[in-house]
C-alpha positions in Angstrom: -42.9 -28.2 3.8 -44.4 -24.9 2.3 -43.8 -23.7 -1.3 -44.8 -20.2 -2.4 -47.6 -19.9 -5.0 -45.6 -18.4 -7.4 -43.0 -21.2 -7.3 -45.5 -24.1 -7.4 -45.1 -26.0 -11.0 -48.7 -25.9 -11.5 -48.6 -22.2 -11.3 -45.5 -21.8 -13.7 -46.7 -24.1 -16.0 -50.0 -22.2 -16.3 -48.1 -18.9 -16.5 -45.9 -19.9 -19.3 -49.0 -21.8 -21.4 -51.3 -18.7 -20.8 -48.5 -16.2 -21.7 -48.1 -17.7 -24.9 -51.6 -18.5 -25.3 -52.1 -14.5 -24.5 -49.2 -13.7 -27.0 -50.8 -16.0 -29.7 -54.0 -14.6 -29.0 -53.1 -11.1 -29.1 -51.3 -11.8 -32.7 -54.5 -13.2 -34.1 -56.9 -10.6 -32.7 -54.5 -7.9 -34.0 -54.4 -9.8 -37.5 -58.7 -9.6 -37.4 -58.6 -6.1 -36.3 -56.5 -5.1 -39.2 -58.5 -6.8 -41.8 -61.6 -4.7 -40.0 -59.8 -1.8 -40.2 -59.2 -2.2 -43.9 -62.9 -3.5 -44.4 -64.6 -0.4 -42.6 -62.3 1.9 -44.8 -63.8 0.3 -47.7 -67.2 0.1 -46.1 -67.3 3.8 -45.7 -66.1 4.7 -49.4 -69.1 2.3 -50.6 -71.5 3.7 -48.2 -71.0 7.5 -49.4 -71.0 6.3 -53.1 -74.3 4.6 -52.7 -75.8 7.6 -51.4 -74.1 10.0 -53.9 -75.7 7.4 -56.5 -79.1 7.7 -55.1 -78.8 11.7 -54.8 -77.6 11.7 -58.7 -80.5 12.0 -60.5 -82.6 14.7 -58.5 -79.5 16.8 -58.0 -78.9 16.6 -61.9 -82.3 17.9 -62.3 -82.3 20.5 -59.5 -79.1 21.5 -61.3 -80.6 21.6 -64.7 -83.9 23.6 -63.6 -81.7 25.9 -61.6 -84.2 25.3 -58.6 -82.3 26.4 -55.4 -85.2 25.9 -53.0 -85.4 22.1 -53.9 -81.6 21.9 -53.9 -81.6 23.1 -50.2 -84.2 20.4 -49.4 -82.1 18.0 -51.3 -79.0 18.8 -49.3 -80.7 19.1 -45.9 -81.9 15.4 -46.3 -78.4 14.3 -47.0 -77.2 15.9 -43.8 -79.7 13.7 -42.0 -77.0 11.0 -42.8 -74.8 10.8 -39.5 -71.4 10.7 -41.4 -72.2 13.8 -43.6 -71.2 17.0 -42.3 -71.2 19.4 -45.2 -73.2 18.9 -48.6 -73.1 21.8 -51.7 -74.1 22.1 -55.4 -71.9 24.0 -57.2 -72.8 25.0 -61.1 -70.7 24.4 -63.9 -68.7 27.8 -63.5 -68.1 27.0 -59.8 -70.5 29.4 -58.3 -72.3 27.6 -55.5 -76.1 27.2 -55.9 -76.9 25.6 -52.2 -74.8 24.8 -49.4 -75.6 23.3 -46.1 -73.6 22.1 -43.1 -73.3 21.1 -39.4 -70.8 21.0 -36.7 -68.5 18.1 -35.7 -69.8 16.1 -33.0 -67.4 16.6 -29.9 -65.9 13.3 -28.3 -62.8 12.7 -26.1 -62.0 9.4 -28.6 -61.9 11.7 -31.7 -58.3 11.8 -32.1 -58.3 8.0 -32.0 -60.8 8.0 -34.9 -59.0 10.8 -36.6 -55.5 8.9 -36.2 -56.9 6.1 -38.0 -59.1 7.3 -40.7 -58.4 10.7 -40.7 -60.6 13.9 -39.8 -62.6 14.3 -42.7 -63.1 12.7 -46.3 -64.5 14.6 -49.4 -66.6 13.0 -52.5 -67.7 14.6 -55.7 -70.2 13.9 -58.2 -70.4 15.5 -61.5 -74.2 16.4 -62.4 -75.4 15.4 -65.9 -78.7 14.3 -67.5 -78.9 11.5 -70.0 -80.1 13.8 -72.8 -77.7 16.0 -72.3 -74.5 14.0 -71.6 -71.9 16.5 -73.2 -73.0 19.3 -70.9 -71.9 19.4 -67.1 -74.6 20.8 -65.4 -72.5 21.3 -61.9 -71.3 19.3 -59.0 -72.5 17.5 -55.8 -69.9 17.6 -53.1 -70.0 16.0 -49.9 -67.9 16.3 -46.8 -67.9 13.1 -44.5 -66.9 12.9 -40.6 -65.1 9.6 -40.3 -65.6 9.7 -36.7 -69.1 7.8 -37.3 -67.0 4.9 -39.0 -64.1 5.0 -36.6 -66.3 4.6 -33.5 -68.1 1.5 -35.0 -64.6 0.2 -35.9 -63.1 1.0 -32.2 -65.9 -1.0 -30.7 -65.8 -4.0 -32.7 -61.6 -4.0 -32.4 -62.3 -3.5 -28.3 -64.9 -6.3 -28.3 -62.5 -8.6 -30.2 -59.6 -7.7 -27.9 -61.6 -8.4 -24.6 -62.9 -11.3 -25.9 -59.6 -12.9 -26.8 -58.5 -11.9 -23.4 -61.4 -13.5 -21.4 -60.9 -16.6 -23.1 -57.1 -16.5 -22.0 -58.2 -15.9 -18.4 -60.7 -18.8 -18.5 -57.8 -20.9 -20.0 -55.5 -20.0 -17.3 -58.3 -20.7 -14.7 -58.7 -24.2 -16.3 -55.3 -24.8 -16.8 -54.4 -24.2 -13.0 -56.9 -26.3 -11.7 -55.9 -29.3 -14.1 -52.1 -29.0 -13.6 -52.7 -28.6 -9.8 -54.9 -31.9 -9.5 -52.5 -33.6 -12.3 -48.9 -32.6 -11.1 -48.7 -30.4 -8.0 -51.3 -32.4 -5.6 -49.5 -35.5 -6.1 -46.0 -34.0 -5.7 -47.3 -32.6 -2.6 -48.2 -36.3 -1.1 -44.9 -37.6 -2.0 -43.0 -34.6 -0.3 -45.2 -34.9 2.8 -43.9 -38.6 3.0 -40.5 -37.5 2.4 -40.6 -35.2 5.3 -41.5 -38.1 7.8 -38.5 -40.2 6.7 -36.1 -40.2 9.8 -32.8 -39.4 8.6 -31.2 -41.6 11.5 -33.4 -44.8 10.3 -34.6 -44.0 6.7 -35.0 -47.5 5.9 -38.7 -47.5 8.1 -40.6 -45.3 5.7 -41.4 -46.1 2.4 -43.3 -43.9 -0.3 -46.7 -44.8 -1.5 -47.4 -44.0 -5.2 -50.4 -41.6 -5.6 -53.4 -42.9 -7.2 -53.3 -42.9 -11.0 -49.6 -42.2 -11.2 -48.4 -45.8 -11.1 -47.0 -45.8 -14.5 -46.0 -42.2 -15.0 -43.1 -40.2 -14.0 -44.3 -39.6 -10.8 -44.5 -43.1 -10.0 -41.1 -43.4 -11.1 -39.6 -40.6 -9.1 -41.5 -42.9 -6.1 -39.8 -46.0 -7.1 -36.4 -44.4 -7.3 -37.0 -42.8 -4.0 -37.5 -46.0 -2.5 -34.7 -47.8 -3.9 -32.4 -45.2 -2.6 -33.7 -45.2 0.6 -33.1 -49.0 0.6 -29.8 -48.5 -0.4 -29.2 -45.7 2.3 -30.4 -48.0 4.8 -27.8 -50.4 4.3 -25.3 -47.9 4.0 -26.2 -46.8 7.2 -25.9 -50.2 8.7 -22.3 -50.8 7.4 -21.5 -47.1 8.7 -22.8 -48.1 11.9 -20.7 -51.2 12.1 -17.7 -48.9 10.9 -18.5 -46.5 13.3 -17.9 -48.9 16.1 -14.7 -50.1 14.8 -13.4 -46.2 14.3 -14.2 -45.5 18.1 -12.0 -47.9 18.9 -9.3 -46.4 16.5 -10.1 -42.9 18.0 -9.3 -43.6 21.5 -5.9 -45.4 20.3 -5.3 -42.4 18.0 -6.3 -40.0 21.0 -3.8 -41.7 23.3 -1.3 -41.4 20.2 -2.0 -37.5 20.3 -1.4 -36.9 23.7 2.1 -38.7 23.7 2.8 -36.5 20.4 1.4 -33.5 21.9 4.0 -33.9 25.1 6.8 -34.3 22.6 5.6 -31.2 20.4 5.5 -29.3 23.6 8.8 -30.0 24.5 10.3 -29.7 20.9 8.5 -26.2 21.0 9.9 -25.2 24.1 13.3 -25.9 23.0 12.6 -24.3 19.3 11.2 -21.0 21.6 14.7 -20.9 23.3 16.4 -21.5 19.9 14.5 -18.6 18.3 15.5 -16.4 21.3 18.9 -17.1 20.7 18.6 -16.5 17.1 17.2 -13.1 17.9 19.9 -12.1 20.4 22.1 -13.4 17.6 20.5 -11.2 15.1 20.1 -8.2 17.1 24.1 -8.5 17.7 24.5 -9.1 14.3 22.6 -6.0 13.2 24.8 -4.2 16.2 28.1 -5.5 14.6 26.8 -4.5 10.8 26.1 -0.7 12.3 29.3 -0.7 14.0 31.0 -2.0 10.9 29.3 0.7 8.7 30.1 3.3 11.1 33.7 2.1 11.1 33.8 2.1 7.5 32.3 5.3 7.1 34.8 7.0 9.9 37.7 5.0 8.0 36.9 6.3 4.8 36.8 9.9 6.0 40.2 9.4 7.8 41.8 7.7 4.8 40.5 9.9 2.0 41.7 12.8 4.0 45.5 12.5 3.7 44.7 10.5 0.4 43.3 14.0 -0.7 46.7 15.6 0.0 49.0 12.7 -1.4 47.4 12.2 -4.5 46.8 16.3 -5.0 50.5 16.8 -4.1 51.6 14.3 -6.5 49.4 15.9 -9.3 50.8 19.1 -9.0 54.2 17.9 -8.4 54.2 15.9 -11.9 52.9 19.1 -13.5 57.0 20.7 -12.7 59.9 20.1 -14.8 61.9 17.1 -13.6 63.9 14.4 -14.8 62.6 11.2 -16.4 63.6 9.0 -13.4 62.0 11.4 -10.9 58.7 11.6 -13.1 58.6 7.9 -13.1 58.6 7.5 -9.3 56.0 10.1 -9.0 53.9 8.2 -11.4 54.4 4.9 -9.7 53.5 6.8 -6.2 50.3 8.4 -7.8 49.3 4.9 -9.5 50.1 3.3 -5.9 47.8 6.2 -4.3 44.9 5.5 -7.1 44.8 1.8 -6.4 44.7 2.5 -2.8 41.8 4.6 -3.2 40.1 2.0 -5.9 40.4 -0.4 -3.2 38.6 1.8 -0.5 35.8 2.4 -3.2 35.3 -1.2 -3.6 35.0 -1.8 -0.1 32.4 0.9 0.5 30.5 -0.3 -2.3 30.3 -3.7 -1.2 29.2 -2.6 2.5 26.5 -0.5 0.8 25.1 -3.6 -1.6 25.0 -5.9 1.7 23.3 -3.1 3.5 20.6 -2.6 1.0 21.6 1.1 0.6 23.0 0.9 -2.6 20.5 3.0 -5.1 20.5 2.0 -8.7 19.4 4.9 -11.2 17.2 5.1 -14.1 18.5 7.9 -16.5 19.3 8.3 -19.9 22.7 7.6 -21.4 24.8 6.3 -24.1 26.0 2.7 -23.4 28.6 3.2 -26.5 30.0 6.3 -24.7 30.6 4.6 -21.3 32.1 1.4 -23.0 34.4 3.4 -25.2 35.5 5.8 -22.3 36.5 2.5 -20.2 38.6 0.9 -22.7 40.1 4.3 -23.6 40.9 4.9 -19.8 42.3 1.2 -19.5 44.3 1.3 -22.8 47.2 3.0 -21.0 47.5 0.9 -18.2 47.3 -2.1 -20.8 50.2 -0.7 -23.0 52.6 -0.5 -20.1 52.1 -4.0 -19.8 52.3 -4.6 -23.8 48.4 -5.6 -23.7 46.3 -4.1 -26.3 42.5 -3.1 -25.3 40.1 -3.9 -28.0 36.9 -2.5 -28.5 34.1 -4.8 -30.6 31.0 -2.6 -29.9 27.9 -3.3 -32.3 27.8 -0.3 -34.5 24.2 -0.5 -34.6 23.9 -0.4 -31.0 21.1 2.2 -29.8 22.2 5.4 -28.7 20.3 5.7 -25.9 19.4 3.7 -23.0 17.9 4.2 -19.7 19.8 2.7 -16.5 22.5 3.3 -14.3 25.8 4.5 -16.4 27.7 4.8 -13.0 27.4 1.3 -12.1 27.6 -0.1 -15.8 31.0 2.1 -16.4 32.2 0.5 -12.6 31.4 -3.2 -13.8 33.2 -2.5 -17.4 36.2 -1.1 -15.7 36.7 -3.7 -12.9 36.2 -6.4 -15.7 38.7 -4.7 -17.8 41.4 -4.0 -15.0 41.0 -7.4 -13.9 41.7 -8.8 -17.7 45.0 -6.4 -18.0 45.9 -7.7 -14.3 46.1 -11.4 -15.2 47.2 -10.9 -18.9 51.2 -10.9 -19.6 50.8 -10.1 -22.9 48.3 -10.5 -25.8 45.1 -8.3 -25.5 41.9 -7.7 -23.6 38.6 -7.5 -26.0 35.6 -5.6 -25.1 32.5 -6.3 -26.6 28.9 -4.7 -26.3 25.8 -5.5 -28.3 22.1 -5.1 -27.3 19.0 -7.6 -28.5 15.7 -8.4 -26.9 15.9 -5.9 -24.4 19.1 -6.9 -22.8 22.3 -5.6 -23.3 25.6 -8.1 -23.4 28.7 -7.1 -22.3 31.8 -9.3 -22.9 35.4 -9.1 -21.5 37.6 -11.7 -22.9 41.5 -11.9 -22.2 44.1 -14.4 -23.3 45.8 -14.2 -19.9 46.4 -17.1 -17.3 42.6 -18.3 -16.9 41.2 -20.3 -14.2 40.7 -23.8 -13.2 37.1 -25.0 -12.6 37.7 -25.1 -8.8 38.8 -21.4 -9.0 35.9 -20.5 -11.3 33.6 -21.6 -8.5 35.0 -19.4 -6.1 36.1 -16.5 -8.2 33.4 -14.0 -7.0 33.6 -14.7 -3.5 35.1 -11.6 -1.3 39.1 -11.5 -1.2 39.2 -14.8 -3.5 41.8 -15.1 -6.2 43.2 -18.5 -7.9 45.7 -19.0 -5.2 48.3 -17.2 -3.0 50.9 -17.4 -5.7 48.7 -15.7 -8.1 48.1 -12.7 -5.4 51.7 -12.4 -5.0 52.6 -12.4 -9.0 50.0 -10.2 -9.8 48.5 -8.4 -6.7 44.8 -7.6 -6.0 42.4 -8.0 -3.2 39.6 -9.9 -5.1 37.4 -7.5 -4.4 36.3 -6.2 -7.9 34.6 -9.3 -9.3 32.9 -9.7 -5.9 31.4 -5.9 -6.4 30.6 -6.9 -9.9 28.7 -9.6 -9.2 26.6 -7.6 -6.7 26.2 -4.5 -8.9 24.9 -6.9 -12.0 22.5 -8.6 -9.6 21.2 -5.4 -7.9 20.6 -4.5 -12.0 18.6 -7.7 -12.3 21.3 -9.1 -14.4 23.6 -12.2 -14.5 27.3 -12.5 -14.8 29.0 -15.6 -15.7 32.7 -16.8 -16.4 34.1 -19.1 -18.9 37.8 -20.0 -18.6 40.5 -22.4 -19.1 44.0 -22.4 -17.6 46.7 -20.7 -19.5 44.0 -20.1 -22.1 42.5 -17.0 -21.2 39.0 -16.1 -19.5 35.8 -14.6 -20.9 33.1 -12.8 -18.6 29.7 -12.3 -20.0 27.1 -9.7 -18.3 24.0 -9.8 -19.3 21.7 -6.7 -18.2 18.1 -6.0 -18.8 17.7 -2.6 -20.0 15.4 -0.4 -22.1 16.5 1.1 -25.1 15.1 4.7 -26.2 13.7 4.4 -30.2 16.4 4.0 -32.8 17.6 7.4 -34.4 18.5 7.3 -38.0 21.7 6.2 -39.1 24.0 9.5 -38.1 26.5 8.7 -41.1 24.3 9.2 -44.3 24.2 12.8 -44.3 28.3 13.0 -44.0 29.2 12.1 -47.4 30.8 8.9 -46.4 28.6 6.1 -48.0 29.8 4.7 -51.5 33.4 6.1 -50.9 36.3 3.8 -51.4 39.2 3.3 -48.6 42.2 1.0 -48.7 43.4 -0.7 -45.9 47.2 -1.5 -45.4 47.1 -3.5 -41.9 48.3 -6.5 -40.5 45.9 -9.3 -40.7 47.1 -10.3 -37.0 46.3 -6.7 -35.4 43.4 -7.4 -33.2 42.1 -3.7 -34.1 41.4 -4.7 -37.7 38.1 -6.5 -37.5 36.5 -3.8 -35.3 37.6 -1.2 -37.7 36.4 -3.0 -40.6 33.1 -3.3 -39.0 32.8 0.3 -38.4 33.9 1.5 -42.1 31.2 -1.1 -43.3 28.7 0.7 -41.0 29.8 3.9 -42.4 29.1 3.0 -45.8 32.5 2.8 -46.9 33.8 0.4 -49.6 37.3 -1.2 -48.6 40.2 -2.4 -50.7 43.4 -4.1 -49.7 45.3 -2.5 -52.3 47.1 0.7 -51.6 47.6 1.5 -55.1 43.8 0.9 -56.2 43.2 3.8 -58.5 39.7 4.2 -57.3 40.4 4.5 -53.3 40.4 7.9 -52.2 42.0 7.4 -49.0 44.6 4.7 -47.6 44.6 4.0 -43.8 48.0 2.2 -42.8 49.5 0.8 -39.9 53.0 2.6 -38.7 55.1 0.1 -40.2 54.0 0.4 -43.6 53.9 3.8 -44.0 57.4 4.8 -45.0 57.2 2.0 -47.9 54.4 3.1 -49.5 54.0 4.4 -53.0 50.9 6.1 -53.0 49.4 9.7 -53.9 46.2 9.2 -51.9 45.7 10.9 -48.6 47.2 8.7 -45.8 45.5 7.6 -42.2 47.7 6.2 -39.5 46.2 3.3 -37.7 47.6 3.2 -34.4 50.0 5.5 -32.3 51.2 8.5 -34.4 54.5 9.0 -32.5 55.6 5.3 -34.3 55.7 7.1 -37.7 58.9 8.7 -39.2 57.2 11.1 -41.7 58.0 14.8 -42.3 55.1 16.1 -40.5 52.4 14.5 -38.6 49.6 12.2 -40.0 46.2 12.4 -39.1 45.3 9.1 -37.4 42.8 6.8 -36.0 44.0 5.8 -32.5 43.0 2.4 -30.4 41.1 1.5 -29.1 38.4 2.6 -31.3 35.6 4.8 -31.0 32.8 5.2 -33.5 32.9 9.1 -33.2 36.6 9.1 -33.5 36.3 7.1 -37.1 33.5 9.2 -38.2 35.0 12.3 -37.5 38.6 11.4 -38.7 37.1 10.0 -42.2 34.9 13.0 -42.7 37.7 15.2 -42.1 40.1 13.2 -44.6 37.4 12.6 -47.3 35.9 16.0 -47.3 38.8 18.4 -46.2 36.3 21.5 -47.3 33.9 20.6 -44.6 33.5 23.5 -42.3 33.4 21.3 -39.1 36.7 19.8 -39.6 38.8 22.7 -41.2 40.2 23.6 -37.6 42.4 21.9 -35.3 40.7 19.1 -32.9 39.7 20.9 -30.0 41.1 20.0 -26.7 38.6 19.9 -23.9 38.9 22.5 -21.4 37.1 22.1 -18.1 38.1 25.3 -16.6 36.3 28.5 -16.4 37.1 31.3 -19.2 37.9 33.9 -17.0 39.7 34.1 -13.3 37.6 33.6 -10.6 37.7 34.4 -6.7 37.2 31.6 -4.8 36.7 30.9 -0.9 38.3 27.9 0.4 36.7 26.4 3.6 38.8 23.8 4.9 40.4 23.0 8.1 43.1 20.5 6.8 46.3 22.2 6.3 47.5 19.7 3.7 44.0 19.8 2.1 44.4 23.8 1.8 47.7 23.7 0.0 46.3 21.1 -2.5 43.2 22.9 -3.2 44.9 26.3 -3.1 47.6 24.8 -5.5 44.9 23.6 -8.2 43.1 26.7 -8.0 46.0 29.1 -8.3 47.5 26.9 -11.1 44.0 27.2 -12.8 44.6 31.2 -12.5 42.2 31.8 -10.0 42.3 33.7 -6.8 42.1 31.9 -3.9 41.2 32.9 0.2 41.1 30.2 2.7 38.9 30.0 6.0 39.6 27.2 8.7 36.2 26.9 9.8 32.6 28.2 9.3 32.9 31.4 11.4 35.9 32.6 9.6 34.1 31.9 6.4 31.3 34.1 7.3 33.5 37.1 8.3 35.2 36.8 4.9 31.9 36.5 3.2 31.1 39.7 4.9 33.9 41.5 3.9 34.1 40.7 -0.2 32.1 38.5 -2.5 33.0 35.6 -4.3 32.5 34.0 -7.5 32.4 30.0 -5.7 32.6 28.7 -2.2 34.5 24.9 -1.7 32.9 24.0 1.6 34.5 21.3 3.5 31.7 19.4 6.1 33.6 18.3 9.2 35.2 21.4 10.8 35.8 22.7 14.3 33.9 25.9 15.8 31.2 25.6 13.0 30.6 22.7 10.5 30.0 22.9 6.6 26.4 22.4 7.2 25.6 25.2 9.6 27.8 27.2 7.5 25.8 26.8 4.4 22.4 27.5 6.1 23.9 30.4 7.8 25.2 31.7 4.2 21.8 31.3 2.6 19.4 32.5 5.2 21.6 35.0 7.4 23.8 36.8 4.6 21.3 36.1 1.7 23.8 34.9 -0.5 21.5 32.9 -2.6 23.3 33.1 -6.0 26.9 31.9 -4.7 27.3 28.3 -5.8 28.4 26.4 -2.8 30.3 23.2 -3.5 30.9 20.5 -1.2 34.4 19.3 -0.6 34.2 16.3 1.6 35.6 12.9 2.5 32.3 11.4 3.2 30.7 9.3 0.7 28.1 7.0 2.7 24.4 6.9 1.6 22.7 10.5 2.3 25.9 12.2 2.5 25.0 14.0 -0.7 21.2 14.5 0.1 22.5 16.3 3.3 24.7 18.7 1.6 21.9 19.6 -0.8 19.3 20.1 2.1 21.9 22.3 4.0 21.6 25.0 0.8 24.7 23.6 -1.0 24.6 23.1 -4.9 26.8 20.1 -5.6 29.2 17.9 -4.0 32.5 16.4 -4.6 34.2 13.6 -2.9 37.9 13.6 -1.7 40.3 12.8 -3.2 39.5 14.7 -6.4 40.9 15.2 -9.6 42.2 18.7 -11.2 39.8 17.7 -13.8 36.7 17.0 -11.8 37.3 20.0 -10.0 37.6 22.1 -13.2 34.4 20.5 -14.2 32.3 21.8 -10.9 33.5 25.0 -11.5 32.7 25.2 -14.9 29.2 23.9 -14.2 28.2 26.3 -11.5 30.0 29.7 -12.4 28.9 31.7 -15.3 31.8 32.3 -18.0 
């Protein structure tokens, strides 16, 4: 085996040794050169000073005698010195008596000498004679070229450095030879014998120890290597014996593997047949799922169309004058229709979740407003059964979150509706708080509760506690299934804790991002430190939420209506008539229950933070400009009569939509297909167009495209009014050129909001 010369130990050791020797020698030589440099500088000064001392006496006599000829001869003699380039004698007044100079010798190395010693040095000697010590006769000045001394120094420095390098080079050659003979050559002999070792029979070769290396590291290496060769030989013998036994085992294993391979082949064949059956079953399931989705989409459209007419006609009828019994019948019919619509929506949402087509939005919204609106929506339903809906929303809940408000509202509504349904009397409490990037929503009721077995299957579709429960309370069991699926789509969890006849608590945890918290909104309203007396039954379920909100607003609470420091009294209806107080009163509860000469301002339940803040601010700060007038009732309608084109082929839906629009004071033209709509648009202009999608002759998509591209009516808002609610329907409407989308059946308020949103007032 060959080793590259640079990789040999002798070369590497020599290199390392010489390298350090060169570095050390260079340092020493540089030190010597530095000392020589300072010596050369001192030598130059001493040489010139000696020359001036020799010339002092004759120069003084010349200056005394004012002998110009002798002065010139003296200066010429001084210029013979190789370093002196200029000499002059000046009188006591500074006048030059004699002056002599010569050119600087040229040399390519002058710059180095000038760098070390400077270009020239000047020396001066004041002339005087012994007899006239106090009289200065003149000055002898010499300019010395340092190059003469610099070249001498550079020659010595170069000789010193070259000598050091030569010594290091000779040392490296000697060390290289020594290392080769002492280290590399013996190792090569060991390597030559190692190469001869047969890998199959290593025990036949033993390494000889190189001469003179029996007791050093190389000899130790040889002995250890021979010991390992002995061990390897013994192990190889054992391996050969084991190999013989292993060969027999391998033959047995080969036979076993062959048997198992045949078995696996048979099983693989059966598995392939099973996989083919599974693939066929999956394809069949996909076809069935698609057929079910198509069926649901078709049935949704077919059911929503008559529902739109039914609910619309009922809503219009309830606006007319009628007897209480007639109104009660219509309200029952309208509620039944709404329940049917909710059931249809739940079935569609579950179908979307199972198909993976339910999108979760990520937009900014107020979780407080979503929860409070859900509680207000369900409160009337609860009161009709004698069930109170109580809100326990953390006062310090952040103002804004990023998530899907529609799906969260859907979960809360379903849980509240479920609690009201299964609570014969008592309360349903909605709690909301936020901690560690997680929203916690709890819905607790005092209803019939669930057994452990019922709790395990409560989230399954169409599952309720038992058939008797279904008969007594109604429902399909889809609401809780949808809640679980929606919560899981939002990466959350829903759990249940219940006891029979003791009530049920649902806990929803949803990871959600909160926007940075805004400053406390009540500080600037003048509520902090104001004293308010509460006259409310301690058993009232709304008392604790009210106290929490008042404390959050900075109110100081009192329970004595006669408290002279109180600025306001908040009392329940049954206590107001018997109160003897001069303080302003706020009714807590439903205003209709109070028998007073005039209406009292009230805090209604379920509580909302904005209502509490506004009512307190108006009562405690009556001069506040934002509370001087009566409360404004939301008005979703446009502030001016509109001319609306209704494009709808269904006669019932034409009557419903036309009745709603006319009730709002709008003028309505009806077209039963797209072609007639285009003809109407060519004859007159409209403020808005309500467009059905599925129509004969020309559907809504093509009609919208014709309106935008052919008629060039780009500014007229087109609002799709359709019973199609499946994935992609809204996007298809917008792509066709429509501006917005509303599903059938729709409420009067929903249609008002859409018109107010798109038609300038």
